matplotlib code that plots the C-alpha trace (Angstrom):
import matplotlib.pyplot as plt

x = [123.1, 126.2, 128.3, 126.2, 126.9, 130.7, 130.5, 128.5, 131.1, 134.0, 132.2, 130.9, 134.1, 135.6, 132.4, 131.7, 135.2, 134.6, 131.2, 132.6, 135.3, 132.7, 130.2, 133.1, 134.1, 130.5, 129.9, 133.2, 132.1, 128.7, 130.5, 132.8, 129.9, 128.3, 131.5, 131.5, 127.9, 128.7, 131.7, 129.8, 127.0, 129.6, 131.3, 127.9, 127.2, 130.6, 130.0, 126.5, 127.8, 130.4, 127.8, 128.1, 125.4, 126.5, 124.3, 125.3, 124.8, 123.4, 125.5, 125.2, 123.5, 123.8, 126.0, 122.9, 121.0, 124.1, 124.6, 120.8, 121.2, 124.2, 122.3, 119.3, 121.3, 123.3, 120.1, 118.7, 118.9, 120.1, 123.3, 126.4, 129.0, 129.4, 131.9, 131.3, 133.3, 133.8, 134.3, 138.0, 138.4, 136.5, 139.0, 142.0, 140.7, 139.8, 143.4, 144.9, 143.0, 145.2, 142.7, 143.9, 143.4, 140.7, 142.2, 143.1, 139.5, 137.3, 137.2, 135.5, 135.4, 132.6, 132.6, 129.8, 130.2, 128.7, 127.9, 129.1, 127.7, 127.7, 124.5, 123.6, 123.4, 119.6, 118.9, 121.1, 118.3, 117.1, 113.6, 115.0, 117.6, 114.9, 112.8, 115.9, 116.8, 113.2, 113.2, 116.7, 116.1, 113.1, 115.6, 116.2, 120.0, 120.2, 120.7, 121.1, 121.5, 123.4, 124.2, 125.4, 122.0, 123.4, 125.9, 123.2, 121.0, 123.8, 125.0, 121.5, 120.9, 124.3, 123.6, 120.1, 121.6, 124.4, 122.1, 119.7, 122.5, 124.1, 120.7, 120.0, 123.5, 123.0, 119.6, 121.0, 124.1, 122.0, 119.9, 123.0, 124.6, 121.5, 121.4, 125.2, 125.2, 122.2, 123.8, 127.0, 125.2, 123.1, 126.3, 127.8, 124.8, 124.6, 127.6, 125.8, 122.5, 123.2, 124.2, 121.0, 118.9, 120.8, 120.1, 116.5, 116.3, 117.7, 115.0, 116.5, 113.9, 113.9, 114.8, 117.7, 119.1, 118.6, 119.6, 123.4, 123.4, 121.4, 123.7, 126.7, 125.1, 124.7, 128.3, 129.5, 127.4, 128.9, 132.4, 131.9, 130.5, 133.4, 136.0, 134.3, 134.3, 138.0, 138.8, 136.7, 138.5, 141.8, 140.8, 139.6, 143.0, 144.8, 142.6, 143.0, 146.7, 146.8, 144.4, 144.7, 141.7, 139.3, 139.9, 138.1, 135.0, 134.9, 131.6, 131.9, 128.2, 127.4, 130.4, 129.3, 125.8, 127.3, 129.4, 126.5, 124.4, 127.0, 127.4, 123.6, 123.1, 125.7, 124.0, 120.4, 121.1, 123.3, 120.8, 117.8, 119.6, 121.0, 117.6, 115.8, 118.3, 118.1, 114.3, 114.5, 116.6, 114.6, 111.4, 113.2, 113.1, 116.4, 116.4, 116.0, 119.3, 121.4]
y = [87.3, 86.1, 88.5, 91.4, 90.4, 90.3, 93.6, 95.1, 94.1, 95.6, 98.8, 99.4, 98.6, 102.1, 103.8, 101.2, 101.7, 105.4, 104.7, 102.4, 105.0, 107.8, 105.8, 104.7, 108.3, 109.4, 106.5, 107.2, 110.7, 109.4, 106.7, 109.4, 111.3, 108.2, 107.4, 110.9, 110.4, 107.1, 108.4, 111.6, 109.3, 107.2, 110.3, 111.5, 108.1, 108.2, 111.6, 110.5, 107.3, 109.2, 111.3, 110.4, 110.3, 110.5, 108.7, 109.8, 107.4, 108.6, 108.6, 105.6, 103.4, 99.7, 97.5, 95.6, 98.7, 99.9, 96.4, 96.5, 99.9, 98.7, 95.5, 97.6, 100.0, 97.3, 95.6, 98.7, 99.0, 102.6, 101.7, 101.0, 100.8, 101.8, 102.4, 102.3, 105.1, 104.6, 107.6, 106.8, 106.6, 109.9, 111.5, 110.2, 111.6, 114.9, 115.3, 114.2, 117.1, 119.5, 120.2, 120.7, 118.1, 119.0, 116.8, 119.8, 121.1, 118.0, 114.8, 112.8, 112.5, 114.8, 113.3, 110.8, 107.4, 107.4, 105.2, 106.9, 105.3, 106.0, 105.7, 104.1, 106.5, 105.9, 107.5, 110.6, 113.2, 115.4, 113.8, 110.3, 111.4, 113.3, 110.1, 108.1, 110.6, 110.6, 106.8, 106.6, 109.2, 107.1, 104.6, 105.0, 104.7, 107.7, 111.2, 113.0, 112.3, 114.7, 114.8, 117.6, 118.9, 121.8, 119.5, 117.0, 119.8, 121.3, 117.9, 116.9, 120.3, 120.1, 116.5, 117.4, 120.3, 118.2, 115.3, 117.6, 119.2, 115.9, 114.4, 117.4, 117.0, 113.3, 113.8, 116.4, 114.3, 111.2, 113.1, 114.4, 110.9, 109.4, 112.2, 112.0, 108.2, 108.3, 110.9, 108.9, 105.7, 107.6, 109.1, 105.6, 104.2, 107.1, 105.8, 102.5, 103.9, 103.0, 99.5, 99.0, 100.3, 98.2, 95.0, 95.9, 96.5, 93.0, 91.4, 91.1, 91.1, 93.7, 91.1, 89.8, 93.3, 94.5, 91.3, 91.4, 95.2, 94.7, 92.0, 94.1, 97.0, 94.8, 93.8, 97.3, 98.6, 95.9, 96.7, 100.4, 99.8, 97.5, 100.0, 102.7, 100.5, 99.7, 103.4, 104.1, 101.4, 102.8, 106.3, 105.0, 103.3, 106.4, 108.7, 106.3, 106.2, 110.0, 110.3, 107.0, 108.0, 107.4, 103.6, 103.5, 104.9, 102.2, 100.5, 97.3, 96.7, 100.2, 100.3, 96.9, 98.3, 101.4, 99.3, 97.1, 100.1, 101.6, 98.4, 98.0, 101.6, 101.2, 98.0, 99.4, 102.8, 101.3, 98.7, 101.0, 103.7, 101.2, 99.4, 102.7, 104.0, 100.8, 101.0, 104.7, 104.1, 101.1, 103.3, 106.2, 106.5, 106.0, 109.7, 110.9, 109.1, 111.6]
z = [67.7, 69.4, 67.2, 68.4, 72.0, 71.4, 69.6, 72.5, 75.0, 73.0, 72.2, 75.7, 77.7, 77.8, 78.8, 81.5, 82.9, 83.3, 84.7, 87.4, 88.3, 88.4, 90.5, 92.9, 93.5, 94.2, 96.5, 98.3, 99.3, 100.4, 102.5, 103.9, 105.1, 106.5, 108.4, 109.9, 111.0, 112.6, 114.5, 115.6, 117.0, 118.9, 120.3, 121.5, 123.1, 124.7, 126.4, 127.5, 129.1, 131.0, 132.9, 136.5, 139.2, 142.8, 145.4, 148.9, 151.8, 155.1, 158.3, 160.6, 158.0, 158.7, 156.4, 155.5, 154.2, 152.3, 150.7, 149.8, 148.2, 146.1, 145.0, 144.0, 141.9, 140.3, 139.1, 137.3, 133.5, 133.6, 135.4, 133.2, 135.9, 139.5, 142.3, 146.0, 147.7, 151.5, 153.8, 154.1, 150.3, 149.9, 152.4, 150.5, 147.2, 148.9, 150.1, 146.7, 145.1, 147.1, 149.9, 153.5, 156.1, 158.7, 161.4, 163.6, 163.5, 163.3, 165.3, 162.6, 158.8, 157.5, 153.9, 153.3, 151.7, 148.1, 145.2, 142.0, 138.8, 135.1, 133.2, 129.9, 127.0, 126.5, 129.9, 129.4, 129.5, 132.3, 132.2, 132.7, 135.2, 137.3, 137.4, 138.4, 141.2, 142.5, 142.7, 144.5, 147.1, 148.4, 149.7, 153.5, 153.0, 150.7, 151.9, 148.5, 144.8, 142.5, 138.7, 136.4, 135.2, 133.1, 131.4, 130.5, 129.1, 127.0, 125.8, 124.6, 122.9, 121.1, 120.0, 118.6, 116.6, 115.2, 114.4, 112.6, 110.6, 109.6, 108.7, 106.4, 104.8, 104.3, 102.7, 100.2, 99.5, 98.9, 96.3, 94.6, 94.6, 92.9, 90.4, 89.6, 89.3, 87.1, 84.8, 84.7, 83.6, 81.0, 79.5, 79.4, 77.6, 75.2, 73.3, 72.8, 71.5, 67.8, 68.8, 70.7, 67.9, 65.3, 67.3, 67.5, 63.8, 62.9, 65.0, 68.6, 71.3, 74.1, 76.6, 74.5, 74.2, 77.7, 79.6, 79.0, 79.7, 82.9, 84.1, 83.3, 85.1, 88.2, 88.0, 87.5, 90.4, 92.7, 91.5, 92.1, 95.6, 96.4, 95.2, 97.2, 100.3, 99.8, 99.6, 102.7, 104.7, 103.6, 104.6, 108.1, 108.8, 107.7, 109.9, 112.9, 112.4, 112.5, 115.4, 117.4, 119.6, 116.6, 116.8, 120.2, 118.4, 115.7, 115.4, 113.3, 113.0, 111.8, 109.4, 108.0, 107.4, 105.8, 103.5, 102.5, 101.8, 99.6, 97.5, 97.4, 96.3, 93.6, 92.3, 92.4, 90.8, 88.1, 87.2, 87.2, 85.2, 82.6, 82.1, 81.8, 79.2, 77.1, 77.1, 76.2, 73.1, 72.0, 72.0, 70.1, 66.3, 64.4, 63.3, 66.9, 67.9, 66.0]

ax = plt.figure().add_subplot(projection="3d")
ax.plot(x, y, z, "-o")
ax.set_aspect("equal")
plt.show()
C-alpha cells in the first residue's frame, strides 16, 4: 500500500501544480472584484459622512442656551463631528469667499452663529435627516436647520444602483468561480483515474484511497488561496502607489474577511471536488474509464 501512496504522489504532482495555479488565478479575479466592492462601499461611506447639517442659532440667545444646544447635539448618535461658528467667524469666512463688506450699509453683523456638524453614514438618508431636523428645531435656541436634500437623495439613489449592480456581478462571478475551480479539479483528477481504480482492485479501501487525495486537496486549496491573497495584496499596493488617495479607503477588517473567504473557498471547493471525483471513479467500471 505504501508503494501505491508514493506512486500516487509522483503521478499526480504535475496535474496538482496546474490545478493550484488555475485555482489561484480564478480566486485572484474573485478577490479583485471583492476589493472593488469594499473600496466602493468605503467611498460611499466617505461621501455620506461628509454631508453637513447647519443648525442656525437665534439672535440674542443666552450663552447658557447656546451651550446647552451644543451639549445636546454632541451627545446624539447621529453626530460624527461638529464645529461652532460664531457670528464673527461667519463674517470672516463670508469675506474670504470674495463677498463685499456690508459695513457701509449695516451697523451690525447679519450673519447668525451656527453649529455645523457632519453625520454618521448610517443616518445619511432623507427620512433620517428629516426626523433629526424636526427634533432640533424644537430647541428654543434654534432658528433654522438646513442640509443638502437633493444631494442626499442623489447620493442614496446612486449608491443603491451601484450596490445592486456590484451584488449581481459578485453573484455571477461567484458561480463562475465555483464552476471553473470544480472543472479544474476534475481535470486534475482525470489523469489519476486508472491509479485510483488499480488501488481499488488490489483491495485498498475507499477511505485509504480517498484520504491522501483529500488531504492533498485541502493543502492545495489553502496554497491556492494564499497565492491569490498574495497577488491581491501586491495589486493593492501597486494601485495605492499609483493613486495615493486609495490608501485612505483601506479597510483592514473587510480586507481580512475577504482574504479569509478566498482561502476558505479555495479549500472547500478543492476538497469537495476532489472527494467527489475519487468516489466517482471508484464507482465506475474499469471499461468506462477509457
